[in-house]
N, C-alpha and C positions, 0 to 999 in steps of 0.2 A: 907525474905519470899521465900519459896522454888520455887514457880512458877513465881516469878517476876525476880529473878536473872537469868542472862544468863547462859545457860548450854553450856559448852565449846565445846561439840561435836555436838550440835544440832541446835543452833540458827543462826549462821552465815555460809553461804555456801561458798565453796571454791572459787567461782567466785568473791567474794567480795574483795579479796586480790590482788590488782593490783601492790603493791609496791614489786614485786618479782624480785630478781636478776637472770639473765640467764648468767651472765658473768662467764667464766671459771677462777677459782682462784687457784693458786698453794698452796699446803699445806706446811707450814714451820714448822721446829722444833724450837719452841720458848720457853723461860723459863717461869715458873709460876710467876705470880704476886699475891699480896694479897690485897683485898679490906679492907676498914676501919673496916668492921664488921667481918673480919676473913676468908672470902671465898677465897680460892686459885683458880686462873684461868689463862688460856692462850687461845689465839685465833689463832690456827695454820692455819686456813683458813680465811683470812681477805679480804673482798671484797672492802675495802677502801671507804665505803659509809659514808655519814654524817647525815643520819637520824636514830636516836636511838628512841626506844619506850619511850613514856611518859605515865604518869598515865592517864588512861582512853582510851588510844589507844588499839586497838585489835591486838594481835600478832598471827602469824601462825608459828608453830615450829614442828620439829621432835625432839624427846628426847629419850635417853637411860639412864638407871640407872644401875650402877654397884656397887657391894660391893666386894672388893678384886678382884678375878678373875671371879666372878659370875655375869652374866647378870640378873638383877632383873626385869627389865621392858624395853620393846621396843615398843614405840608408833606405829610404822609402823605395827607391828603384831596385835595390838589391834584395829586399825582404818582402816585396809585394805589398808595400804600405803597412807592414807590421812593425811595431817598435822593436828595437834591439834590446835584449835583456842580458845582464851579466852582474857579477858581484862587485861592489865597490871595494877598492883597496887603497892602501897607503901609497902616496906618491913615492916613486922609487928614485926620482931625480928631479932637479929643477926643470920646469917645463912639462912635467908629466901631466897629461890631461886628466888623470884621476883627481887632481885637486879641483878641477872645474866643477865636477858633479856635486861636491860638498857645498858649493855656493848657491845651489838651486833648491827650490822646493817644488812639489808637484804642481804643474800648471805653468811654471816659469819657462821663459825662453831667454837664453843668453848668447852673447857673442864673445868668443875667446880668441886672443891673439897670442900665438906662441912663436918666439924667435927661433929662426933656424940656427943662428949662432949659439943660442943657449943649448939647443939639442946637440950640436956638434961638440961644444965644450964639455958636455956630460957623456960623451962617448956613444951617442946614439947613431945608428946607421941611417944615413940620409938617402932619400930617393933622388933620382936624377933631376926631378922637377923642383927640388928644394934648393933654392939659391941663397947663398950666404948674404947676410945683411937684410934679408926680407923676413916677412912674417907669414905663418900659416894661420888662416882664419877658420874657426869652427863655429858653426851655428847649431846650438844644442837646445832641444826641448825636453824637459824632464816630465815624463808622463805619469810615472808611479814609483813607489817604493814598497818593498816588502822585507821584513826581517827573515832570517833563515828559519826561525821558530814558526813564524806564520806560514811560510811555504811548506815546512815539514808537516804541520798540523793539517793543512788543506790537502796535501798529497795523501796523508794517511787516511783522512776521512773519505777521500775519493776511492782509495783502494778498498777500504772497509765496505763501502756501499756496493762495490762490484763483487764482493764475496771472494776475491782472489786470495787474501791472507789465509783463509781456512784451507783452500786447496793447496797452496804452497806449503803450509805447515804439515799437511798430511803427506805430501810428496817428500818433504825433508825427513820426516820421521821414518818413512819407508827406506829412504837412503841410509839413515843412521843404522837401522836394523840390519840392512843388507851388508853394510860395511863395518858393523860391530863397533860403532863408536857411540859415546854418550856425552855429547856436548851439553853445556848449560844454556838455558833459554833466558833471554831478557824480556822485560815487559813489552818492549817495542816489537818483538818477534825475531830479533837477532839471536843467533846461536853462536857460541864460541867454545873452543876446546883448547885449553892450555897444553902446549907440547914442551915448553921449557920455562921453568920458573927461576927467578932470581930474587935477591934482596935489595934491588935497586929502588929508585924513586919513580913515582908515576908523574907523567907530565900533566900540566894544567891547561885549560883553555886559553888560547892566545899565544902559547909557546910554539916555536918552530920545532917540528919533529922530523927525524930521519928514519926511513923505513925501507926494509927489503921486503919484496913481495913476489908471489906468483899467483896469478888469477886464472881460474878455470871454471868451466861449466859443470853441471852435475853429471854430464856423460864423460868427464875427464879431459875434455879438450882444453888446452891451455890457450888463452886469448891474449895474455900479456904477462910480462915478467921483467924485472930489472937485474936478473941474475947475470953476474959478470960486469955490472955497471955500478955507478955511484948510487948510494941510497937516494930514494925519492924523498923530497922535502916538501912540507906544506905546513900551514899554520893551523893547529888543532882547534876545532870548534868554531871555525869561521866559514864553514860551508864551501871550502875550496875543493873538497872531495865529496864523494857520495856519503849520505847520512850513515850508512852502515860502517864506513871507515871512521868517521868522526867519533862515533859511539864505541866501536870496537878497539881502536888504537888507544883510546882514553882508559881502557881497562888494563893495559899492559904497563909493566915496570920496565925500566931501562934494561935491555939485554934479553927480555922475555920473547918467546915465540908462541904463536897461537894459530889456529885455523878458524877463520870467520865464515859462517854460513849466513849469507845476506839475502833475504827475500827481495824480490824485484822492487817492491814499494819502498825499500830502504836503499835501493841501488838506482837503476836508470828507468825502471818502469817500462812504459811503451816507447820512450824516447831514447833508444839506443844510439850511442855516438859512433858505432862502428858495425859493419856487417858481421864481424866476428862474434858479436853478442846479440843473439836474437831478442826481439822485443819481449818484455815481461819475463826475463831470465833471472832465476835464482843464481847468485854467484858465490863461488867459494875461493877464499883467499888464504894462502899460507903467508903469514906476516911475521916480521921480526922488528921490534922497536930497537933500532941501533943506538940512537942518541937523541937528546933534546937540549 
């Protein structure tokens, strides 16, 4: 679902990444090695750290893409010299660049060569400039790493300092009174109201779940829904969706339905991914756990 997934340039601010190396590291001329999936790589700038990104961690990088002698992409130019931030994921196919990040530690810079033929053999869409028999070269600098828990704790602390949780909670309780509903409150500030119960099993963190949903603002405006479409799929507990969803969907058994009332600090906060969701919005989701 396009509004629940983290947008790599918008959701996590630069200040969240504290695992950043400031050590000066010499650049060495080292030979290329090859991963099991066929990616050629070398790490000429090795900070000698021991923390590698794991699935679900958020990484902060600078990246350049080359084909032959041509520079195709430079993240510094696209982001105003700010690092790109996004969650690390399992490689989905041979040649998936996700594998490259796991070979680095903060402060490292690596060169990665991905075969165009490998991408084609794995059914990936090729750009016109990708010529068969050649390699795409990526120059990647890993700036920092944060776990989802670390990010959530820092975001929650920031929200608490601003005093917004108390204001949102007061507004939510006024909404509940007006609409004559009595949802349960979680310690995090999430409210949920079960609308259909079953005797099914609950999913566990790391499982892929399938969910039907409709998302709306407190004024009733619907901003997103998969009604009439296939269920939305994501890996539970890996930070692939907003925190309120990771927490709320984990409460449901297979086949159950609920309404989630998600304060902004458990949703998008001030970094809304779409004009349909104003900054610092409390979100309401009608959800159904279809399967896992």
